[in-house]
VEXDOVEX-95190 format. One record per residue: residue number from 0; x, y, z of N, C-alpha, C in turn. Coordinates in nm, 4 decimals, padded with zeros to 6 digits. Example, Ala and Ser with C-alpha at 12.3 -4.5 7.8 and 13.67 -1.06 7.14 Angstrom:
2
0 01.3190 -00.5690 00.7800 01.2300 -00.4500 00.7800 01.3200 -00.3300 00.7800;
1 01.2850 -00.2250 00.7080 01.3670 -00.1060 00.7140 01.2900 00.0030 00.7870;
***
This chain:
198
0 00.1916 24.9049 13.6680 00.2784 24.9571 13.5632 00.4121 24.8818 13.5606;
1 00.4693 24.8619 13.6816 00.5967 24.7911 13.6896 00.5805 24.6477 13.6426;
2 00.4642 24.5865 13.6764 00.4401 24.4487 13.6334 00.4356 24.4397 13.4812;
3 00.3692 24.5358 13.4152 00.3634 24.5376 13.2693 00.5022 24.5570 13.2091;
4 00.5809 24.6483 13.2671 00.7176 24.6700 13.2186 00.8027 24.5444 13.2378;
5 00.7808 24.4727 13.3488 00.8582 24.3510 13.3728 00.8241 24.2446 13.2672;
6 00.6943 24.2315 13.2340 00.6530 24.1347 13.1314 00.7110 24.1726 12.9956;
7 00.7060 24.3017 12.9608 00.7615 24.3472 12.8332 00.9121 24.3235 12.8269;
8 00.9817 24.3494 12.9377 01.1269 24.3275 12.9403 01.1611 24.1807 12.9194;
9 01.0837 24.0924 12.9816 01.1088 23.9487 12.9631 01.0789 23.9060 12.8203;
10 00.9721 23.9601 12.7609 00.9374 23.9249 12.6231 01.0446 23.9724 12.5261;
11 01.0891 24.0971 12.5426 01.1928 24.1508 12.4541 01.3231 24.0727 12.4712;
12 01.3568 24.0385 12.5956 01.4783 23.9600 12.6204 01.4707 23.8248 12.5520;
13 01.3546 23.7596 12.5632 01.3384 23.6287 12.4989 01.3504 23.6399 12.3473;
14 01.2860 23.7408 12.2876 01.2913 23.7559 12.1420 01.4340 23.7874 12.0952;
15 01.5047 23.8726 12.1696 01.6428 23.9039 12.1310 01.7332 23.7817 12.1427;
16 01.7171 23.7038 12.2486 01.7972 23.5822 12.2637 01.7649 23.4801 12.1557;
17 01.6363 23.4711 12.1182 01.5977 23.3801 12.0107 01.6603 23.4228 11.8786;
18 01.6544 23.5534 11.8480 01.7152 23.6030 11.7246 01.8662 23.5811 11.7256;
19 01.9292 23.6040 11.8408 02.0733 23.5816 11.8512 02.1095 23.4347 11.8324;
20 02.0274 23.3459 11.8875 02.0528 23.2022 11.8718 02.0381 23.1596 11.7257;
21 01.9362 23.2103 11.6572 01.9163 23.1758 11.5156 02.0318 23.2297 11.4314;
22 02.0713 23.3558 11.4582 02.1829 23.4139 11.3823 02.3123 23.3375 11.4094;
23 02.3367 23.3025 11.5335 02.4569 23.2255 11.5658 02.4568 23.0888 11.5021;
24 02.3401 23.0237 11.5007 02.3304 22.8934 11.4345 02.3566 22.9035 11.2857;
25 02.3029 23.0081 11.2205 02.3252 23.0251 11.0773 02.4735 23.0509 11.0473;
26 02.5373 23.1360 11.1273 02.6801 23.1628 11.1061 02.7633 23.0366 11.1275;
27 02.7252 22.9581 11.2312 02.7999 22.8343 11.2576 02.7865 22.7353 11.1423;
28 02.6657 22.7230 11.0882 02.6441 22.6293 10.9767 02.7196 22.6748 10.8529;
29 02.7126 22.8046 10.8209 02.7800 22.8536 10.7012 02.9314 22.8595 10.7200;
30 02.9785 22.8578 10.8446 03.1230 22.8562 10.8676 03.1855 22.7217 10.8328;
31 03.1023 22.6187 10.8228 03.1550 22.4857 10.7889 03.2118 22.4836 10.6473;
32 03.1515 22.5644 10.5603 03.2028 22.5719 10.4235 03.3235 22.6641 10.4170;
33 03.4047 22.6471 10.3186 03.5245 22.7304 10.3055 03.5223 22.8093 10.1770;
34 03.6189 22.8987 10.1631 03.6327 22.9764 10.0391 03.5259 23.0822 10.0280;
35 03.4922 23.1114 09.9041 03.3909 23.2150 09.8793 03.2720 23.1578 09.8041;
36 03.2440 23.0288 09.8216 03.1310 22.9662 09.7537 02.9993 23.0042 09.8189;
37 02.8931 22.9369 09.7731 02.7596 22.9679 09.8249 02.7457 22.9256 09.9702;
38 02.8169 22.8177 10.0086 02.8062 22.7650 10.1447 02.9255 22.8124 10.2271;
39 02.9307 22.9457 10.2516 03.0400 23.0055 10.3274 02.9893 23.1361 10.3867;
40 03.0756 23.1999 10.4659 03.0361 23.3271 10.5268 03.0081 23.4345 10.4213;
41 03.0929 23.4514 10.3172 03.0566 23.5473 10.2122 02.9271 23.5093 10.1411;
42 02.9061 23.3772 10.1242 02.7798 23.3332 10.0632 02.6600 23.3687 10.1494;
43 02.6740 23.3559 10.2837 02.5660 23.3943 10.3745 02.5387 23.5438 10.3663;
44 02.6466 23.6246 10.3561 02.6290 23.7700 10.3436 02.5547 23.8045 10.2159;
45 02.5872 23.7349 10.1067 02.5161 23.7588 09.9800 02.3714 23.7134 09.9905;
46 02.3505 23.6008 10.0601 02.2157 23.5447 10.0710 02.1210 23.6385 10.1451;
47 02.1676 23.6985 10.2541 02.0798 23.7871 10.3306 02.0894 23.9329 10.2838;
48 02.1683 23.9583 10.1802 02.1724 24.0909 10.1181 02.2472 24.1947 10.1981;
49 02.3577 24.1576 10.2623 02.4348 24.2543 10.3404 02.4950 24.3665 10.2562;
50 02.5483 24.3396 10.1347 02.6017 24.4529 10.0556 02.4956 24.5576 10.0227;
51 02.3765 24.5109 09.9829 02.2692 24.6068 09.9532 02.2259 24.6799 10.0797;
52 02.2224 24.6088 10.1923 02.1850 24.6718 10.3180 02.2872 24.7778 10.3583;
53 02.4157 24.7500 10.3329 02.5191 24.8476 10.3638 02.5002 24.9750 10.2825;
54 02.4654 24.9608 10.1546 02.4415 25.0785 10.0710 02.3208 25.1583 10.1201;
55 02.2136 25.0866 10.1591 02.0942 25.1578 10.2062 02.1218 25.2303 10.3375;
56 02.1964 25.1666 10.4279 02.2289 25.2318 10.5544 02.3178 25.3535 10.5305;
57 02.4103 25.3425 10.4342 02.4939 25.4579 10.4000 02.4114 25.5740 10.3489;
58 02.3122 25.5423 10.2626 02.2243 25.6491 10.2121 02.1438 25.7107 10.3264;
59 02.0953 25.6261 10.4186 02.0180 25.6777 10.5316 02.1038 25.7680 10.6201;
60 02.2271 25.7269 10.6468 02.3140 25.8078 10.7303 02.3473 25.9408 10.6642;
61 02.3671 25.9403 10.5329 02.3926 26.0666 10.4633 02.2708 26.1577 10.4681;
62 02.1504 26.0980 10.4597 02.0284 26.1790 10.4677 02.0088 26.2354 10.6081;
63 02.0459 26.1560 10.7100 02.0313 26.2023 10.8480 02.1264 26.3185 10.8766;
64 02.2449 26.3138 10.8198 02.3425 26.4203 10.8439 02.2993 26.5519 10.7831;
65 02.2157 26.5474 10.6795 02.1719 26.6713 10.6147 02.0630 26.7384 10.6986;
66 02.0455 26.8678 10.6785 01.9401 26.9411 10.7482 01.8065 26.9103 10.6821;
67 01.6983 26.9227 10.7620 01.5655 26.9033 10.7059 01.4783 26.8179 10.7965;
68 01.3635 26.7748 10.7407 01.2648 26.7018 10.8202 01.3120 26.5609 10.8571;
69 01.3961 26.4988 10.7718 01.4439 26.3636 10.8015 01.5282 26.3636 10.9284;
70 01.6094 26.4653 10.9469 01.6921 26.4741 11.0677 01.6058 26.4886 11.1925;
71 01.4972 26.5657 11.1831 01.4074 26.5837 11.2980 01.3388 26.4528 11.3324;
72 01.2873 26.3829 11.2308 01.2203 26.2544 11.2534 01.3186 26.1536 11.3138;
73 01.4406 26.1514 11.2642 01.5416 26.0587 11.3166 01.5747 26.0899 11.4618;
74 01.5877 26.2192 11.4932 01.6179 26.2571 11.6320 01.5039 26.2176 11.7251;
75 01.3796 26.2382 11.6822 01.2641 26.1998 11.7641 01.2566 26.0473 11.7805;
76 01.2877 25.9749 11.6735 01.2874 25.8284 11.6816 01.3952 25.7791 11.7777;
77 01.5131 25.8406 11.7713 01.6199 25.8029 11.8629 01.5809 25.8318 12.0077;
78 01.5163 25.9456 12.0310 01.4716 25.9796 12.1664 01.3676 25.8795 12.2156;
79 01.2744 25.8412 12.1273 01.1728 25.7415 12.1648 01.2373 25.6068 12.1955;
80 01.3397 25.5693 12.1178 01.4093 25.4428 12.1434 01.4820 25.4464 12.2771;
81 01.5415 25.5619 12.3111 01.6097 25.5749 12.4401 01.5100 25.5627 12.5549;
82 01.3950 25.6274 12.5423 01.2927 25.6206 12.6473 01.2408 25.4780 12.6620;
83 01.2167 25.4097 12.5485 01.1705 25.2709 12.5551 01.2745 25.1810 12.6206;
84 01.4023 25.2040 12.5889 01.5084 25.1262 12.6524 01.5155 25.1497 12.8017;
85 01.4989 25.2758 12.8442 01.4999 25.3059 12.9873 01.3823 25.2410 13.0588;
86 01.2638 25.2421 12.9958 01.1474 25.1777 13.0556 01.1686 25.0271 13.0684;
87 01.2288 24.9653 12.9668 01.2570 24.8217 12.9747 01.3589 24.7922 13.0848;
88 01.4573 24.8809 13.1014 01.5530 24.8629 13.2110 01.4849 24.8741 13.3473;
89 01.3920 24.9682 13.3603 01.3175 24.9805 13.4857 01.2380 24.8531 13.5120;
90 01.1740 24.7999 13.4061 01.0981 24.6759 13.4223 01.1847 24.5575 13.4581;
91 01.3070 24.5551 13.4065 01.3954 24.4414 13.4342 01.4639 24.4532 13.5696;
92 01.4958 24.5753 13.6140 01.5764 24.5932 13.7340 01.4984 24.6383 13.8564;
93 01.3732 24.6804 13.8401 01.2968 24.7290 13.9553 01.2722 24.6146 14.0529;
94 01.2962 24.6362 14.1802 01.2739 24.5284 14.2768 01.1260 24.4972 14.2911;
95 01.0975 24.3701 14.3048 00.9594 24.3271 14.3199 00.9203 24.3372 14.4668;
96 00.8180 24.4150 14.4923 00.7730 24.4342 14.6303 00.6706 24.3269 14.6644;
97 00.7072 24.2428 14.7590 00.6181 24.1341 14.7980 00.5153 24.1851 14.8977;
98 00.3892 24.1518 14.8703 00.2826 24.1910 14.9617 00.2748 24.0900 15.0748;
99 00.2849 24.1388 15.1967 00.2840 24.0536 15.3146 00.1482 24.0618 15.3837;
100 00.1183 23.9583 15.4616 -00.0020 23.9592 15.5431 00.0359 24.0033 15.6835;
101 -00.0272 24.1097 15.7270 00.0088 24.1737 15.8532 -00.0652 24.1063 15.9677;
102 00.0097 24.0658 16.0702 -00.0500 24.0121 16.1920 -00.0716 24.1229 16.2938;
103 00.0316 24.1989 16.3226 00.0217 24.3112 16.4167 00.1096 24.4258 16.3687;
104 00.0678 24.5475 16.4003 00.1471 24.6665 16.3700 00.1741 24.7416 16.5001;
105 00.3016 24.7694 16.5238 00.3421 24.8408 16.6433 00.4166 24.9669 16.6015;
106 00.4481 25.0476 16.7005 00.5273 25.1675 16.6731 00.6682 25.1307 16.6290;
107 00.7198 25.0205 16.6852 00.8556 24.9791 16.6516 00.8645 24.9040 16.5188;
108 00.7547 24.8546 16.4692 00.7586 24.7792 16.3431 00.6319 24.6993 16.3200;
109 00.6387 24.6115 16.2226 00.5235 24.5327 16.1803 00.5580 24.3843 16.1873;
110 00.4655 24.3066 16.2388 00.4791 24.1616 16.2417 00.3944 24.1066 16.1275;
111 00.4605 24.0467 16.0277 00.3893 24.0010 15.9083 00.4446 23.8662 15.8636;
112 00.3746 23.8052 15.7697 00.4152 23.6746 15.7174 00.4061 23.6764 15.5655;
113 00.4909 23.5960 15.5047 00.4882 23.5830 15.3593 00.3721 23.4932 15.3164;
114 00.3263 23.5137 15.1944 00.2136 23.4355 15.1441 00.2455 23.2870 15.1354;
115 00.3675 23.2547 15.0905 00.4030 23.1134 15.0735 00.4068 23.0409 15.2078;
116 00.4593 23.1074 15.3109 00.4638 23.0444 15.4431 00.3233 23.0202 15.4970;
117 00.2345 23.1178 15.4775 00.0968 23.0999 15.5224 00.0262 22.9911 15.4431;
118 00.0559 22.9809 15.3139 -00.0048 22.8755 15.2323 00.0407 22.7378 15.2803;
119 00.1694 22.7243 15.3157 00.2189 22.5964 15.3680 00.1518 22.5626 15.5009;
120 00.1385 22.6625 15.5872 00.0741 22.6390 15.7167 -00.0723 22.5999 15.6985;
121 -00.1421 22.6695 15.6109 -00.2830 22.6369 15.5863 -00.2973 22.4984 15.5240;
122 -00.2047 22.4634 15.4334 -00.2093 22.3301 15.3747 -00.1866 22.2213 15.4776;
123 -00.0935 22.2439 15.5700 -00.0668 22.1448 15.6753 -00.1874 22.1297 15.7678;
124 -00.2516 22.2412 15.8041 -00.3697 22.2342 15.8898 -00.4846 22.1615 15.8202;
125 -00.5015 22.1879 15.6903 -00.6108 22.1247 15.6168 -00.5865 21.9757 15.5995;
126 -00.4642 21.9381 15.5666 -00.4341 21.7968 15.5451 -00.4380 21.7161 15.6745;
127 -00.4297 21.7832 15.7893 -00.4372 21.7132 15.9168 -00.5802 21.6784 15.9565;
128 -00.6791 21.7329 15.8861 -00.8184 21.7037 15.9188 -00.8593 21.5685 15.8594;
129 -00.9653 21.5139 15.9143 -01.0130 21.3821 15.8734 -01.0679 21.3876 15.7301;
130 -01.0402 21.2836 15.6540 -01.0909 21.2628 15.5175 -01.0292 21.3562 15.4142;
131 -00.9271 21.4328 15.4487 -00.8606 21.5183 15.3498 -00.7323 21.4488 15.3059;
132 -00.7205 21.4230 15.1760 -00.6027 21.3532 15.1236 -00.4953 21.4488 15.0743;
133 -00.5344 21.5654 15.0280 -00.4384 21.6649 14.9796 -00.5052 21.8015 14.9803;
134 -00.4221 21.9052 14.9840 -00.4756 22.0421 14.9863 -00.3888 22.1328 14.9011;
135 -00.4540 22.2151 14.8222 -00.3856 22.3197 14.7452 -00.4376 22.4530 14.7947;
136 -00.3445 22.5409 14.8323 -00.3818 22.6664 14.8989 -00.3264 22.7845 14.8209;
137 -00.4100 22.8875 14.8102 -00.3662 23.0153 14.7537 -00.4028 23.1263 14.8509;
138 -00.3074 23.2138 14.8755 -00.3272 23.3255 14.9680 -00.3160 23.4553 14.8895;
139 -00.4156 23.5419 14.9072 -00.4133 23.6728 14.8417 -00.4339 23.7816 14.9458;
140 -00.3303 23.8597 14.9730 -00.3464 23.9694 15.0698 -00.4373 24.0780 15.0138;
141 -00.5041 24.1471 15.1027 -00.5876 24.2591 15.0591 -00.4995 24.3802 15.0313;
142 -00.5535 24.4760 14.9599 -00.4775 24.5970 14.9277 -00.4562 24.6837 15.0507;
143 -00.5392 24.6648 15.1503 -00.5265 24.7444 15.2716 -00.4129 24.6951 15.3590;
144 -00.4165 24.7388 15.4838 -00.3081 24.7058 15.5751 -00.3193 24.5638 15.6296;
145 -00.4386 24.5092 15.6413 -00.4565 24.3811 15.7070 -00.5644 24.3002 15.6361;
146 -00.5513 24.1675 15.6462 -00.6543 24.0788 15.5925 -00.6214 24.0287 15.4527;
147 -00.7134 23.9481 15.4013 -00.6953 23.8917 15.2686 -00.7881 23.7734 15.2485;
148 -00.7587 23.6939 15.1454 -00.8413 23.5782 15.1142 -00.7559 23.4527 15.1119;
149 -00.8147 23.3450 15.1575 -00.7489 23.2153 15.1607 -00.8379 23.1181 15.0843;
150 -00.7850 23.0624 14.9760 -00.8626 22.9684 14.8951 -00.7984 22.8307 14.9050;
151 -00.8763 22.7341 14.9496 -00.8248 22.6000 14.9736 -00.9054 22.5004 14.8914;
152 -00.8337 22.4176 14.8163 -00.8964 22.3048 14.7469 -00.8575 22.1775 14.8207;
153 -00.9545 22.1190 14.8878 -00.9301 22.0018 14.9713 -00.9787 21.8771 14.8989;
154 -00.8860 21.7870 14.8675 -00.9215 21.6610 14.8024 -00.9680 21.5618 14.9079;
155 -01.0700 21.4827 14.8725 -01.1260 21.3849 14.9656 -01.1671 21.2597 14.8890;
156 -01.1797 21.1461 14.9576 -01.2237 21.0229 14.8904 -01.3742 21.0250 14.8641;
157 -01.4205 20.9294 14.7856 -01.5633 20.9226 14.7516 -01.6506 20.8994 14.8742;
158 -01.5958 20.8294 14.9723 -01.6759 20.7957 15.0908 -01.6994 20.9154 15.1822;
159 -01.6270 21.0236 15.1643 -01.6393 21.1388 15.2541 -01.7485 21.2332 15.2056;
160 -01.8136 21.2980 15.3009 -01.9170 21.3967 15.2711 -01.8497 21.5321 15.2449;
161 -01.8706 21.5926 15.1281 -01.8031 21.7202 15.0970 -01.8346 21.8310 15.1970;
162 -01.9606 21.8367 15.2459 -01.9954 21.9419 15.3422 -01.9208 21.9228 15.4739;
163 -01.9045 21.7970 15.5142 -01.8309 21.7696 15.6373 -01.6827 21.8048 15.6200;
164 -01.6296 21.7740 15.5022 -01.4899 21.8087 15.4739 -01.4715 21.9603 15.4779;
165 -01.5670 22.0342 15.4200 -01.5578 22.1802 15.4180 -01.5605 22.2374 15.5593;
166 -01.6568 22.1922 15.6401 -01.6683 22.2472 15.7758 -01.5484 22.2089 15.8623;
167 -01.4963 22.0847 15.8443 -01.3802 22.0432 15.9233 -01.2564 22.1237 15.8855;
168 -01.2380 22.1481 15.7552 -01.1221 22.2256 15.7104 -01.1319 22.3704 15.7569;
169 -01.2516 22.4277 15.7503 -01.2676 22.5658 15.7969 -01.2425 22.5762 15.9471;
170 -01.2851 22.4745 16.0218 -01.2577 22.4743 16.1654 -01.1092 22.4626 16.1951;
171 -01.0394 22.3800 16.1178 -00.8952 22.3647 16.1388 -00.8187 22.4912 16.1023;
172 -00.8717 22.5685 16.0075 -00.8034 22.6906 15.9632 -00.8346 22.8118 16.0498;
173 -00.9279 22.7981 16.1440 -00.9704 22.9139 16.2223 -00.8582 22.9850 16.2975;
174 -00.7656 22.9136 16.3613 -00.6571 22.9872 16.4291 -00.5751 23.0751 16.3344;
175 -00.5578 23.0285 16.2123 -00.4790 23.1048 16.1148 -00.5600 23.2189 16.0555;
176 -00.6834 23.1898 16.0171 -00.7657 23.2931 15.9539 -00.8044 23.4017 16.0529;
177 -00.8288 23.3629 16.1778 -00.8642 23.4629 16.2778 -00.7485 23.5553 16.3103;
178 -00.6277 23.4992 16.3177 -00.5115 23.5807 16.3532 -00.4782 23.6817 16.2445;
179 -00.4899 23.6405 16.1187 -00.4498 23.7281 16.0077 -00.5676 23.7977 15.9401;
180 -00.6880 23.7769 15.9904 -00.8045 23.8416 15.9307 -00.8334 23.7936 15.7897;
181 -00.8176 23.6636 15.7668 -00.8375 23.6066 15.6340 -00.9794 23.5530 15.6190;
182 -01.0345 23.5666 15.4997 -01.1612 23.5040 15.4662 -01.1301 23.3738 15.3930;
183 -01.1653 23.2634 15.4558 -01.1303 23.1323 15.3997 -01.2448 23.0796 15.3139;
184 -01.2077 23.0251 15.1992 -01.3032 22.9580 15.1112 -01.2484 22.8193 15.0834;
185 -01.3159 22.7187 15.1340 -01.2729 22.5802 15.1174 -01.3594 22.5154 15.0105;
186 -01.2950 22.4580 14.9113 -01.3639 22.3906 14.8018 -01.3310 22.2417 14.8064;
187 -01.4246 22.1578 14.8525 -01.3998 22.0135 14.8516 -01.3916 21.9608 14.7082;
188 -01.2992 21.8703 14.6861 -01.2766 21.8157 14.5518 -01.2503 21.6666 14.5648;
189 -01.3114 21.5883 14.4774 -01.2922 21.4442 14.4801 -01.1484 21.4124 14.4437;
190 -01.0806 21.3421 14.5334 -00.9382 21.3124 14.5127 -00.9154 21.2054 14.4105;
191 -00.7911 21.1958 14.3645 -00.7539 21.0939 14.2671 -00.7387 20.9592 14.3351;
192 -00.7522 20.8551 14.2570 -00.7396 20.7194 14.3100 -00.5966 20.6956 14.3592;
193 -00.5878 20.6354 14.4764 -00.4567 20.6040 14.5315 -00.4040 20.7035 14.6307;
194 -00.4767 20.8177 14.6502 -00.4305 20.9144 14.7492 -00.4615 20.8638 14.8887;
195 -00.3736 20.8918 14.9805 -00.3852 20.8408 15.1172 -00.4877 20.9212 15.1940;
196 -00.5711 20.8509 15.2705 -00.6747 20.9167 15.3523 -00.6212 20.9315 15.4927;
197 -00.6407 21.0517 15.5517 -00.5961 21.0749 15.6898 -00.6898 21.0063 15.7864;
***
């Protein structure tokens, strides 16, 4: 839920900033002209219909002030807008809780590691194996307290056997996967020309 609110908050922020930039650009361009001609600030107001909009907003405000169904609908709309604004604020300001991979849990606390640090360690172990030119690693912790998945794409030259590369990389990752309870999946991939072979 928080992730969806965060995405919506970013989208709304981007759209509002885009609209503000367009409006500012239009005002800046029309400010270059002087007087009350077509290419001036009053001309821009006439072009986008600000006088007519002012009259319509005045009529709406007078209708809202009167008793009846329009006032109820307006109050409900305002309440919905307030709730939507609060939800967007929650999405923008809620702290992002990072999921860690747990190594050990004690009474005094938990020994855990961040996903990025484990990905760097796994990449270094994989690249240190024979015939691996590069490694891309993704770490996904499990929803439970311990364990997760480790996905490694190991690039190798044409002369290397993919099965040998897979078994060598899995062997090199064993100290890491065993300690953190990770299930490793190594995908050998033909490397690009010019990559250095270990």
